[in-house]
C-alpha positions in Angstrom: -8.2 -11.5 -12.1 -6.6 -7.7 -11.0 -4.7 -8.3 -7.8 -3.3 -4.9 -6.1 -0.2 -4.9 -3.5 0.0 -2.4 -0.8 2.9 -0.9 1.2 4.1 1.9 2.8 7.6 3.3 3.4 8.1 6.2 6.0 6.5 5.3 9.1 8.9 5.4 11.6 10.9 8.7 10.5 10.5 11.8 13.1 10.2 13.9 10.0 8.9 13.6 6.6 6.1 12.0 4.8 4.4 8.6 4.9 4.3 7.1 1.4 2.0 4.6 0.3 2.0 3.1 -3.0 -0.5 0.4 -4.8 0.3 -1.1 -8.1 -2.3 -3.4 -10.1 -1.5 -6.0 -11.9 -3.0 -8.7 -13.7 -2.9 -12.2 -12.0 -1.0 -13.8 -15.2 1.5 -10.6 -15.1 3.1 -11.6 -11.6 6.1 -13.5 -12.5 7.2 -10.5 -14.8 7.2 -8.8 -11.5 9.6 -11.9 -10.1 11.8 -11.9 -13.2 13.0 -7.7 -12.6 14.1 -9.2 -9.2 10.7 -7.1 -7.2 11.4 -7.2 -3.4 11.2 -5.2 0.0 12.2 -2.0 -0.9 14.7 -2.1 2.3 16.4 -4.8 0.8 17.4 -2.5 -2.2 19.9 0.2 -2.5 18.3 3.7 -3.8 19.7 3.3 -6.8 18.1 -0.5 -7.4 15.2 1.1 -6.4 14.7 4.2 -8.9 15.8 1.6 -11.9 12.8 -0.7 -10.5 10.2 1.5 -10.0 10.3 2.6 -14.2 10.3 -1.2 -14.8 7.7 -1.9 -12.7 5.2 0.9 -14.1 5.9 -0.5 -17.7 4.5 -4.3 -16.3 1.8 -3.6 -14.3 -1.9 -1.9 -15.2 -2.2 0.8 -12.8 -0.5 2.4 -9.8 -0.8 5.2 -7.5 1.1 6.8 -4.6 -0.4 8.5 -1.8 2.0 10.8 0.3 0.6 11.7 4.1 2.4 14.9 5.4 3.3 14.9 9.2 0.6 17.5 9.7 -1.8 14.6 8.7 -0.1 12.2 10.6 0.0 14.1 13.6 -3.5 15.1 13.3 -4.6 11.2 12.9 -2.4 10.9 16.7 -4.3 13.2 17.8 -7.6 12.1 17.2 -9.1 10.2 20.0 -10.8 8.1 17.1 -8.0 7.7 15.3 -4.5 6.2 15.1 -1.7 5.8 13.0 -2.7 2.1 11.8 -6.1 3.3 11.1 -4.7 6.3 9.1 -2.8 3.6 7.3 -6.0 1.8 6.5 -7.9 5.0 5.2 -5.3 5.4 2.8 -5.2 1.9 1.8 -8.8 1.5 1.5 -8.5 4.7 -0.8 -6.2 2.9 -2.9 -8.1 -0.1 -3.5 -11.2 2.1 -3.9 -8.9 3.7 -6.9 -7.6 0.7 -8.4 -10.5 -1.5 -8.1 -9.0 -4.9 -7.9 -10.5 -8.2 -7.4 -7.8 -9.0 -5.1 -6.0 -6.6 -2.9 -2.5 -7.7 -0.7 -1.9 -5.1 2.1 1.2 -5.1 4.2 -0.9 -4.9 7.5 1.3 -2.6 10.2 -0.7 -4.1 13.4 -0.2 -6.8 15.3 -4.0 -7.3 15.1 -4.5 -8.2 11.5 -8.4 -9.3 12.0 -9.2 -6.2 13.7 -6.9 -4.2 11.0 -8.5 -6.6 8.4 -12.1 -5.9 9.7 -11.3 -2.0 9.9 -10.3 -2.0 6.0 -13.1 -4.3 5.2 -15.6 -1.5 6.4 -13.5 1.2 4.2 -13.3 -0.3 0.6 -16.3 0.4 -1.6 -16.0 -3.1 -4.3 -16.4 -6.5 -3.6 -12.8 -7.0 -2.9 -10.9 -10.0 -1.5 -8.5 -8.6 1.2 -5.2 -10.5 2.3 -3.2 -8.9 5.0 
C-alpha cells in the first residue's frame, strides 16, 4: 500500500510563501522514517531539517513540494468562493493526484475536519482513502 503524508509550513507569516509538501512511501517502509527521527518540523532546528530532508528523500518512493506565492494567497483571500483553507485543500488535492497514493494523511488546517475532508474528496481524482 502506498501512503502519502501532506503538510504545510508558512501559513502564518505576513510575507513569504506557503509551502506544502507530500511524501509517498510504501507502508512497509514507515518504520524507516521513524528510525530517522522524523517529526514535526517545528520541533527541529533548521540544520536538523536540512539533514533530515536528504535522508527522507532517500527513503521515500516519491515526493513533491508546492510553493504558493503571496499573490496566490491574496487572490484566494479576495475570492468570494475561496479562502486559505480551500487553497490548501486544492494544493493537497493536486499533490494527491500527482502522487496517486492508496491512502493520504493530511494535516487539516480547519477546525471543521468533515467539511475540509468532503471538499478534498471532491478534488481528488483517484480512489484514495483520506485521513485528516
